[in-house]
N, CA, C and O atoms as CSV, one atom per row, in Angstrom:
chain,resi,resn,atom,element,x,y,z
A,1,MET,N,N,84.776,129.026,170.947
A,1,MET,CA,C,84.824,129.786,172.216
A,1,MET,C,C,83.911,129.440,173.311
A,1,MET,O,O,82.698,129.257,173.207
A,2,LEU,N,N,84.675,129.364,174.446
A,2,LEU,CA,C,83.693,128.951,175.614
A,2,LEU,C,C,82.773,130.314,175.852
A,2,LEU,O,O,83.142,131.481,175.719
A,3,LYS,N,N,81.382,129.785,176.267
A,3,LYS,CA,C,80.403,130.978,176.670
A,3,LYS,C,C,79.749,130.579,178.073
A,3,LYS,O,O,79.272,129.479,178.353
A,4,VAL,N,N,79.838,131.853,179.004
A,4,VAL,CA,C,79.335,131.587,180.215
A,4,VAL,C,C,78.049,132.223,180.296
A,4,VAL,O,O,78.018,133.447,180.168
A,5,TYR,N,N,77.020,131.611,180.481
A,5,TYR,CA,C,75.410,132.203,180.628
A,5,TYR,C,C,75.211,132.331,182.134
A,5,TYR,O,O,75.489,131.522,183.020
A,6,GLY,N,N,74.628,133.615,182.213
A,6,GLY,CA,C,74.107,133.894,183.647
A,6,GLY,C,C,73.826,135.352,183.945
A,6,GLY,O,O,73.483,136.029,182.976
A,7,ILE,N,N,73.907,135.911,185.047
A,7,ILE,CA,C,73.855,137.289,185.426
A,7,ILE,C,C,75.030,137.647,186.361
A,7,ILE,O,O,75.544,136.851,187.146
A,8,LYS,N,N,75.405,138.960,186.184
A,8,LYS,CA,C,76.628,139.444,186.718
A,8,LYS,C,C,76.668,139.336,188.449
A,8,LYS,O,O,77.751,139.314,189.033
A,9,ASN,N,N,75.772,139.292,188.955
A,9,ASN,CA,C,75.538,139.406,190.575
A,9,ASN,C,C,75.389,138.089,190.963
A,9,ASN,O,O,75.529,138.033,192.184
A,10,CYS,N,N,75.135,136.845,190.413
A,10,CYS,CA,C,75.032,135.691,190.898
A,10,CYS,C,C,76.291,135.194,191.401
A,10,CYS,O,O,77.290,135.305,190.691
A,11,ASP,N,N,76.359,134.665,192.529
A,11,ASP,CA,C,77.484,134.066,193.101
A,11,ASP,C,C,78.067,133.004,192.431
A,11,ASP,O,O,79.292,133.009,192.309
A,12,SER,N,N,77.280,131.911,191.882
A,12,SER,CA,C,77.774,130.624,191.123
A,12,SER,C,C,78.329,131.180,189.933
A,12,SER,O,O,79.328,130.608,189.495
A,13,VAL,N,N,77.857,132.261,189.263
A,13,VAL,CA,C,78.475,132.879,188.229
A,13,VAL,C,C,79.838,133.504,188.468
A,13,VAL,O,O,80.778,133.166,187.747
A,14,LYS,N,N,80.000,134.388,189.430
A,14,LYS,CA,C,81.180,134.893,189.950
A,14,LYS,C,C,82.127,133.959,190.136
A,14,LYS,O,O,83.228,134.166,189.624
A,15,LYS,N,N,81.904,132.737,190.903
A,15,LYS,CA,C,82.706,131.553,191.064
A,15,LYS,C,C,83.118,130.920,189.769
A,15,LYS,O,O,84.296,130.566,189.713
A,16,ALA,N,N,82.497,130.750,188.902
A,16,ALA,CA,C,82.767,130.097,187.584
A,16,ALA,C,C,83.824,131.199,186.720
A,16,ALA,O,O,84.754,130.745,186.053
A,17,ILE,N,N,83.646,132.214,186.787
A,17,ILE,CA,C,84.392,133.319,186.024
A,17,ILE,C,C,85.561,133.542,186.782
A,17,ILE,O,O,86.541,133.877,186.117
A,18,LYS,N,N,85.743,133.421,188.256
A,18,LYS,CA,C,86.915,133.517,188.780
A,18,LYS,C,C,87.697,132.172,188.606
A,18,LYS,O,O,88.918,132.214,188.753
A,19,TYR,N,N,87.079,130.958,188.298
A,19,TYR,CA,C,87.918,129.636,188.034
A,19,TYR,C,C,88.533,130.016,186.770
A,19,TYR,O,O,89.761,130.063,186.691
A,20,LEU,N,N,87.796,130.290,185.781
A,20,LEU,CA,C,88.244,130.280,184.495
A,20,LEU,C,C,89.194,131.263,184.190
A,20,LEU,O,O,90.061,131.018,183.352
A,21,LYS,N,N,89.135,132.505,184.846
A,21,LYS,CA,C,90.119,133.371,184.949
A,21,LYS,C,C,91.590,132.957,185.463
A,21,LYS,O,O,92.637,133.354,184.950
A,22,SER,N,N,91.475,132.031,186.641
A,22,SER,CA,C,92.684,131.630,187.316
A,22,SER,C,C,93.252,130.590,186.608
A,22,SER,O,O,94.376,130.191,186.912
A,23,HIS,N,N,92.450,129.966,185.457
A,23,HIS,CA,C,93.063,128.935,184.745
A,23,HIS,C,C,93.484,129.260,183.432
A,23,HIS,O,O,93.972,128.498,182.597
A,24,GLN,N,N,93.197,130.709,183.317
A,24,GLN,CA,C,93.622,131.488,181.944
A,24,GLN,C,C,92.973,130.713,180.802
A,24,GLN,O,O,93.539,130.219,179.826
A,25,ILE,N,N,91.719,130.701,181.100
A,25,ILE,CA,C,90.672,130.167,180.020
A,25,ILE,C,C,89.775,131.288,179.447
A,25,ILE,O,O,88.972,131.910,180.143
A,26,ASP,N,N,89.961,131.491,178.186
A,26,ASP,CA,C,89.238,132.577,177.680
A,26,ASP,C,C,87.764,132.035,177.530
A,26,ASP,O,O,87.521,130.837,177.384
A,27,TYR,N,N,86.795,133.029,177.579
A,27,TYR,CA,C,85.488,132.856,177.845
A,27,TYR,C,C,84.563,134.233,177.181
A,27,TYR,O,O,85.121,135.317,177.010
A,28,GLU,N,N,83.450,134.071,176.925
A,28,GLU,CA,C,82.617,135.164,176.475
A,28,GLU,C,C,81.452,134.900,177.549
A,28,GLU,O,O,80.980,133.797,177.824
A,29,PHE,N,N,81.131,135.992,178.032
A,29,PHE,CA,C,80.067,136.102,179.153
A,29,PHE,C,C,78.868,136.796,178.361
A,29,PHE,O,O,78.993,137.786,177.639
A,30,VAL,N,N,77.595,136.054,178.641
A,30,VAL,CA,C,76.183,136.413,178.276
A,30,VAL,C,C,75.324,136.563,179.304
A,30,VAL,O,O,74.902,135.613,179.964
A,31,ASP,N,N,74.981,137.907,179.521
A,31,ASP,CA,C,74.160,138.129,180.659
A,31,ASP,C,C,72.778,137.994,180.169
A,31,ASP,O,O,72.504,138.532,179.096
A,32,PHE,N,N,71.777,137.279,180.882
A,32,PHE,CA,C,70.502,136.781,180.720
A,32,PHE,C,C,69.691,138.396,180.607
A,32,PHE,O,O,68.981,138.722,179.656
A,33,ARG,N,N,69.942,139.125,181.606
A,33,ARG,CA,C,69.220,140.278,181.353
A,33,ARG,C,C,69.453,141.187,180.337
A,33,ARG,O,O,68.489,141.878,180.007
A,34,GLU,N,N,70.595,141.364,179.715
A,34,GLU,CA,C,71.060,142.052,178.497
A,34,GLU,C,C,70.780,141.281,177.249
A,34,GLU,O,O,70.364,141.930,176.290
A,35,THR,N,N,70.951,139.957,177.116
A,35,THR,CA,C,70.586,139.202,175.947
A,35,THR,C,C,70.038,138.028,176.384
A,35,THR,O,O,70.685,137.041,176.734
A,36,PRO,N,N,68.659,138.148,176.363
A,36,PRO,CA,C,67.887,136.834,176.575
A,36,PRO,C,C,68.234,135.670,175.824
A,36,PRO,O,O,68.579,135.689,174.642
A,37,VAL,N,N,68.106,134.412,176.720
A,37,VAL,CA,C,68.347,133.072,175.641
A,37,VAL,C,C,66.947,132.644,175.247
A,37,VAL,O,O,65.974,132.603,176.001
A,38,ASP,N,N,66.980,132.353,174.041
A,38,ASP,CA,C,65.525,131.853,173.345
A,38,ASP,C,C,65.265,130.458,173.304
A,38,ASP,O,O,66.263,129.792,173.579
A,39,LYS,N,N,64.241,129.804,173.049
A,39,LYS,CA,C,63.785,128.580,173.031
A,39,LYS,C,C,64.869,127.636,172.260
A,39,LYS,O,O,65.261,126.559,172.709
A,40,ASN,N,N,65.272,128.190,171.081
A,40,ASN,CA,C,66.436,127.267,170.258
A,40,ASN,C,C,67.568,127.015,171.059
A,40,ASN,O,O,68.133,125.923,170.999
A,41,SER,N,N,68.044,128.126,171.975
A,41,SER,CA,C,69.190,127.735,172.903
A,41,SER,C,C,69.009,126.737,173.793
A,41,SER,O,O,69.782,125.825,174.089
A,42,ILE,N,N,67.855,126.997,174.223
A,42,ILE,CA,C,67.629,126.008,175.541
A,42,ILE,C,C,67.338,124.662,174.763
A,42,ILE,O,O,67.805,123.687,175.352
A,43,MET,N,N,66.907,124.471,173.992
A,43,MET,CA,C,66.593,123.223,173.246
A,43,MET,C,C,67.986,122.371,173.064
A,43,MET,O,O,68.239,121.206,173.372
A,44,SER,N,N,68.832,123.429,172.423
A,44,SER,CA,C,70.262,122.792,172.036
A,44,SER,C,C,70.790,122.503,173.444
A,44,SER,O,O,71.486,121.494,173.564
A,45,TRP,N,N,70.566,123.207,174.456
A,45,TRP,CA,C,71.329,122.739,175.769
A,45,TRP,C,C,70.887,121.573,176.319
A,45,TRP,O,O,71.695,120.861,176.916
A,46,LEU,N,N,69.596,121.214,176.209
A,46,LEU,CA,C,68.813,120.027,176.663
A,46,LEU,C,C,69.271,118.634,175.874
A,46,LEU,O,O,69.033,117.490,176.261
A,47,LYS,N,N,70.063,119.063,174.543
A,47,LYS,CA,C,70.602,117.688,173.828
A,47,LYS,C,C,71.822,117.324,174.814
A,47,LYS,O,O,72.290,116.189,174.727
A,48,HIS,N,N,72.370,118.243,175.760
A,48,HIS,CA,C,73.563,117.871,176.553
A,48,HIS,C,C,73.127,117.643,177.948
A,48,HIS,O,O,73.874,117.038,178.717
A,49,THR,N,N,71.917,118.103,178.347
A,49,THR,CA,C,71.790,117.991,179.816
A,49,THR,C,C,70.219,117.773,179.795
A,49,THR,O,O,69.520,117.731,178.783
A,50,ASP,N,N,69.769,117.633,181.207
A,50,ASP,CA,C,68.334,117.242,181.253
A,50,ASP,C,C,67.652,118.556,181.825
A,50,ASP,O,O,68.293,119.458,182.364
A,51,ILE,N,N,66.369,118.559,181.657
A,51,ILE,CA,C,65.368,119.759,182.126
A,51,ILE,C,C,65.573,119.874,183.740
A,51,ILE,O,O,65.745,120.985,184.241
A,52,GLN,N,N,65.554,118.887,184.410
A,52,GLN,CA,C,65.818,119.183,185.870
A,52,GLN,C,C,67.085,119.636,186.485
A,52,GLN,O,O,67.181,120.149,187.600
A,53,THR,N,N,68.053,119.399,185.650
A,53,THR,CA,C,69.260,120.007,185.748
A,53,THR,C,C,69.228,121.636,185.774
A,53,THR,O,O,69.564,122.391,186.687
A,54,LEU,N,N,68.638,121.981,184.283
A,54,LEU,CA,C,68.457,123.197,183.783
A,54,LEU,C,C,67.511,124.048,184.626
A,54,LEU,O,O,67.896,125.136,185.054
A,55,PHE,N,N,66.390,123.626,184.856
A,55,PHE,CA,C,65.298,124.250,185.542
A,55,PHE,C,C,65.638,124.397,187.136
A,55,PHE,O,O,65.688,123.472,187.946
A,56,ASN,N,N,65.868,125.833,187.396
A,56,ASN,CA,C,66.265,126.054,188.903
A,56,ASN,C,C,64.977,126.255,189.638
A,56,ASN,O,O,64.309,127.263,189.407
A,57,THR,N,N,64.580,125.344,190.525
A,57,THR,CA,C,63.321,125.360,191.276
A,57,THR,C,C,63.710,125.606,192.709
A,57,THR,O,O,62.918,125.303,193.601
A,58,ARG,N,N,64.975,126.179,193.006
A,58,ARG,CA,C,65.471,126.858,194.285
A,58,ARG,C,C,65.633,128.214,194.373
A,58,ARG,O,O,66.156,128.709,195.371
A,59,GLY,N,N,65.166,129.024,193.247
A,59,GLY,CA,C,65.597,130.290,193.053
A,59,GLY,C,C,64.096,131.167,193.430
A,59,GLY,O,O,62.953,130.717,193.507
A,60,THR,N,N,64.539,132.415,193.601
A,60,THR,CA,C,63.360,133.383,194.090
A,60,THR,C,C,62.294,133.485,193.058
A,60,THR,O,O,61.114,133.519,193.407
A,61,THR,N,N,62.684,133.541,191.654
A,61,THR,CA,C,61.732,133.555,190.536
A,61,THR,C,C,60.846,132.330,190.561
A,61,THR,O,O,59.664,132.497,190.261
A,62,TYR,N,N,61.225,131.247,190.849
A,62,TYR,CA,C,60.443,130.080,190.833
A,62,TYR,C,C,59.192,130.104,192.173
A,62,TYR,O,O,58.006,129.776,192.131
A,63,ARG,N,N,59.834,130.510,193.047
A,63,ARG,CA,C,58.622,130.943,194.347
A,63,ARG,C,C,58.085,132.012,194.017
A,63,ARG,O,O,56.899,131.968,194.346
A,64,THR,N,N,58.385,133.097,193.462
A,64,THR,CA,C,57.482,134.368,193.359
A,64,THR,C,C,56.438,133.850,192.261
A,64,THR,O,O,55.231,134.066,192.372
A,65,LEU,N,N,56.964,133.202,191.272
A,65,LEU,CA,C,55.995,132.803,190.214
A,65,LEU,C,C,55.040,131.441,190.704
A,65,LEU,O,O,54.259,130.949,189.890
A,66,LYS,N,N,55.118,131.100,191.550
A,66,LYS,CA,C,54.476,130.063,192.087
A,66,LYS,C,C,54.240,128.987,191.258
A,66,LYS,O,O,53.114,128.559,191.004
A,67,LEU,N,N,55.448,128.464,190.758
A,67,LEU,CA,C,55.357,127.400,189.917
A,67,LEU,C,C,55.265,125.975,190.110
A,67,LEU,O,O,55.164,125.147,189.205
A,68,LYS,N,N,55.315,125.692,191.608
A,68,LYS,CA,C,55.544,124.451,192.174
A,68,LYS,C,C,53.996,123.921,192.064
A,68,LYS,O,O,53.703,122.761,191.772
A,69,GLU,N,N,53.013,125.007,192.358
A,69,GLU,CA,C,51.756,124.864,192.288
A,69,GLU,C,C,51.089,124.358,191.175
A,69,GLU,O,O,50.023,123.761,191.323
A,70,LEU,N,N,51.647,124.544,189.954
A,70,LEU,CA,C,51.309,124.359,188.549
A,70,LEU,C,C,51.663,122.957,188.171
A,70,LEU,O,O,51.116,122.417,187.209
A,71,ASP,N,N,52.684,122.271,188.999
A,71,ASP,CA,C,53.017,120.776,188.611
A,71,ASP,C,C,53.382,120.895,187.087
A,71,ASP,O,O,52.602,120.438,186.252
A,72,LEU,N,N,54.614,121.530,186.693
A,72,LEU,CA,C,54.751,121.684,185.373
A,72,LEU,C,C,55.216,120.406,184.615
A,72,LEU,O,O,55.937,119.635,185.249
A,73,SER,N,N,54.923,120.126,183.470
A,73,SER,CA,C,55.481,119.082,182.440
A,73,SER,C,C,56.879,119.352,182.037
A,73,SER,O,O,57.188,120.533,182.194
A,74,ASP,N,N,57.752,118.640,181.592
A,74,ASP,CA,C,59.003,118.957,181.050
A,74,ASP,C,C,58.912,120.038,179.801
A,74,ASP,O,O,59.869,120.781,179.582
A,75,GLU,N,N,57.818,120.083,179.065
A,75,GLU,CA,C,57.581,120.921,177.953
A,75,GLU,C,C,57.199,122.263,178.601
A,75,GLU,O,O,57.689,123.273,178.093
A,76,ASP,N,N,56.467,122.382,179.553
A,76,ASP,CA,C,56.090,123.575,180.242
A,76,ASP,C,C,57.283,124.091,180.810
A,76,ASP,O,O,57.573,125.273,180.623
A,77,LYS,N,N,58.081,123.270,181.547
A,77,LYS,CA,C,59.492,123.997,181.894
A,77,LYS,C,C,60.180,124.435,180.803
A,77,LYS,O,O,60.705,125.539,180.947
A,78,GLN,N,N,60.337,123.868,179.707
A,78,GLN,CA,C,60.957,124.551,178.692
A,78,GLN,C,C,60.450,125.717,178.092
A,78,GLN,O,O,61.272,126.516,177.644
A,79,LEU,N,N,59.073,126.001,177.986
A,79,LEU,CA,C,58.642,127.264,177.825
A,79,LEU,C,C,58.826,128.427,178.593
A,79,LEU,O,O,59.006,129.585,178.215
A,80,TRP,N,N,58.743,127.874,179.918
A,80,TRP,CA,C,59.077,128.694,181.058
A,80,TRP,C,C,60.588,129.304,181.109
A,80,TRP,O,O,60.830,130.485,181.360
A,81,LEU,N,N,61.352,128.521,180.889
A,81,LEU,CA,C,62.720,128.644,180.759
A,81,LEU,C,C,63.113,129.825,179.599
A,81,LEU,O,O,64.039,130.627,179.727
A,82,ALA,N,N,62.348,129.756,178.637
A,82,ALA,CA,C,62.545,130.807,177.145
A,82,ALA,C,C,61.774,131.867,177.751
A,82,ALA,O,O,62.236,132.976,177.479
A,83,LYS,N,N,60.792,131.883,178.452
A,83,LYS,CA,C,59.958,133.052,178.760
A,83,LYS,C,C,60.616,133.893,180.088
A,83,LYS,O,O,60.570,135.105,180.298
A,84,GLU,N,N,61.193,132.911,180.842
A,84,GLU,CA,C,61.662,133.565,182.102
A,84,GLU,C,C,62.996,133.018,182.278
A,84,GLU,O,O,63.097,131.937,182.858
A,85,ASN,N,N,64.242,133.737,181.772
A,85,ASN,CA,C,65.579,133.189,181.866
A,85,ASN,C,C,65.882,133.109,183.258
A,85,ASN,O,O,66.712,132.237,183.514
A,86,MET,N,N,65.447,133.771,184.249
A,86,MET,CA,C,65.889,133.539,185.646
A,86,MET,C,C,65.698,132.446,186.255
A,86,MET,O,O,66.199,132.207,187.353
A,87,LEU,N,N,64.814,131.503,185.503
A,87,LEU,CA,C,64.486,130.139,185.996
A,87,LEU,C,C,65.573,129.117,185.448
A,87,LEU,O,O,65.518,127.916,185.712
A,88,ILE,N,N,66.512,129.662,184.704
A,88,ILE,CA,C,67.736,128.824,184.305
A,88,ILE,C,C,68.925,128.748,185.387
A,88,ILE,O,O,69.608,129.741,185.639
A,89,LYS,N,N,69.113,127.577,185.972
A,89,LYS,CA,C,70.137,127.482,186.921
A,89,LYS,C,C,71.396,127.937,186.305
A,89,LYS,O,O,71.639,127.660,185.130
A,90,ARG,N,N,72.232,128.639,187.054
A,90,ARG,CA,C,73.147,129.304,186.509
A,90,ARG,C,C,74.648,128.937,187.145
A,90,ARG,O,O,74.647,128.455,188.278
A,91,PRO,N,N,75.735,129.110,186.574
A,91,PRO,CA,C,75.759,129.547,185.210
A,91,PRO,C,C,75.679,128.149,184.198
A,91,PRO,O,O,75.831,126.985,184.569
A,92,VAL,N,N,75.403,128.623,182.849
A,92,VAL,CA,C,75.513,127.600,182.013
A,92,VAL,C,C,76.820,127.742,181.127
A,92,VAL,O,O,77.106,128.838,180.645
A,93,ILE,N,N,77.538,126.729,180.938
A,93,ILE,CA,C,78.754,126.893,180.154
A,93,ILE,C,C,78.683,126.038,179.115
A,93,ILE,O,O,78.339,124.861,179.221
A,94,THR,N,N,79.082,126.728,177.840
A,94,THR,CA,C,78.688,126.083,176.584
A,94,THR,C,C,80.151,125.966,175.887
A,94,THR,O,O,80.852,126.977,175.924
A,95,PHE,N,N,80.605,124.926,175.321
A,95,PHE,CA,C,81.696,124.854,174.308
A,95,PHE,C,C,81.879,123.326,173.800
A,95,PHE,O,O,81.523,122.314,174.405
A,96,ASP,N,N,82.426,123.397,172.728
A,96,ASP,CA,C,82.576,121.907,172.001
A,96,ASP,C,C,81.548,121.169,172.143
A,96,ASP,O,O,81.811,119.987,172.363
A,97,ASN,N,N,80.302,121.487,172.088
A,97,ASN,CA,C,79.013,120.699,171.973
A,97,ASN,C,C,78.816,120.203,173.359
A,97,ASN,O,O,78.143,119.181,173.489
A,98,LYS,N,N,79.323,120.798,174.444
A,98,LYS,CA,C,79.272,120.317,175.653
A,98,LYS,C,C,78.460,121.479,176.429
A,98,LYS,O,O,78.568,122.650,176.064
A,99,VAL,N,N,77.682,121.121,177.464
A,99,VAL,CA,C,77.007,121.981,178.321
A,99,VAL,C,C,77.286,121.597,179.768
A,99,VAL,O,O,77.074,120.436,180.117
A,100,ILE,N,N,77.730,122.460,180.597
A,100,ILE,CA,C,77.931,122.426,182.068
A,100,ILE,C,C,76.860,123.356,182.850
A,100,ILE,O,O,76.848,124.563,182.606
A,101,VAL,N,N,76.157,122.919,183.586
A,101,VAL,CA,C,75.036,123.657,184.408
A,101,VAL,C,C,75.672,123.781,185.983
A,101,VAL,O,O,76.102,122.899,186.727
A,102,GLY,N,N,75.569,125.006,186.142
A,102,GLY,CA,C,75.952,125.178,187.828
A,102,GLY,C,C,77.465,125.204,187.837
A,102,GLY,O,O,78.154,124.858,186.878
A,103,TYR,N,N,77.953,125.668,189.062
A,103,TYR,CA,C,79.252,125.590,189.456
A,103,TYR,C,C,79.821,124.330,190.149
A,103,TYR,O,O,79.431,123.978,191.263
A,104,ASN,N,N,80.658,123.739,189.517
A,104,ASN,CA,C,81.290,122.468,190.112
A,104,ASN,C,C,82.669,122.324,189.709
A,104,ASN,O,O,83.030,121.700,188.711
A,105,GLU,N,N,83.433,122.929,190.527
A,105,GLU,CA,C,85.029,122.761,190.202
A,105,GLU,C,C,85.404,121.451,189.824
A,105,GLU,O,O,85.902,121.297,188.709
A,106,SER,N,N,85.266,120.616,190.472
A,106,SER,CA,C,85.558,119.083,190.015
A,106,SER,C,C,85.041,118.569,188.539
A,106,SER,O,O,85.678,117.730,187.902
A,107,GLN,N,N,83.786,119.175,188.049
A,107,GLN,CA,C,83.258,118.860,186.823
A,107,GLN,C,C,84.204,119.692,185.748
A,107,GLN,O,O,84.762,119.213,184.761
A,108,TYR,N,N,84.232,120.911,186.151
A,108,TYR,CA,C,85.215,121.887,185.260
A,108,TYR,C,C,86.703,121.218,184.980
A,108,TYR,O,O,87.216,121.172,183.862
A,109,LEU,N,N,87.245,120.758,186.076
A,109,LEU,CA,C,88.549,120.213,186.077
A,109,LEU,C,C,88.576,119.031,185.016
A,109,LEU,O,O,89.429,118.866,184.144
A,110,GLU,N,N,87.504,118.273,185.264
A,110,GLU,CA,C,87.482,117.071,184.345
A,110,GLU,C,C,87.022,117.584,182.726
A,110,GLU,O,O,87.538,117.105,181.716
A,111,THR,N,N,86.123,118.476,182.713
A,111,THR,CA,C,85.723,118.974,181.323
A,111,THR,C,C,86.379,119.853,180.403
A,111,THR,O,O,86.650,119.579,179.233
A,112,ILE,N,N,86.614,120.909,180.992
A,112,ILE,CA,C,87.006,121.976,180.428
A,112,ILE,C,C,88.451,121.931,180.217
A,112,ILE,O,O,88.843,122.693,179.332
A,113,HIS,N,N,89.322,121.247,180.790
A,113,HIS,CA,C,90.831,121.215,180.581
A,113,HIS,C,C,91.221,120.289,179.607
A,113,HIS,O,O,92.413,120.151,179.329
């Protein structure tokens, strides 16, 4: 089953869900706020994507925590993602041992169908 990870009020998540619904693709939604993602899930995602793609440096949480000043290593970023799920770029879509990060309609067309 295809899973969409994110938060309900995120515009990119809304676009992804709209895309899936319009293409009649079944999915399960996992809200980071209700069901936090642990380090094991993040490590499994990182087998299919890289930390630069998964780690959101453009969001409010990143700026609020002043993480740019810390010059984080990739290992540090992994720990931060598990500790603060709002640092994960959204949405994360998982299915068939694949991971898609962010909203990208052309990538969805190529990969999900």
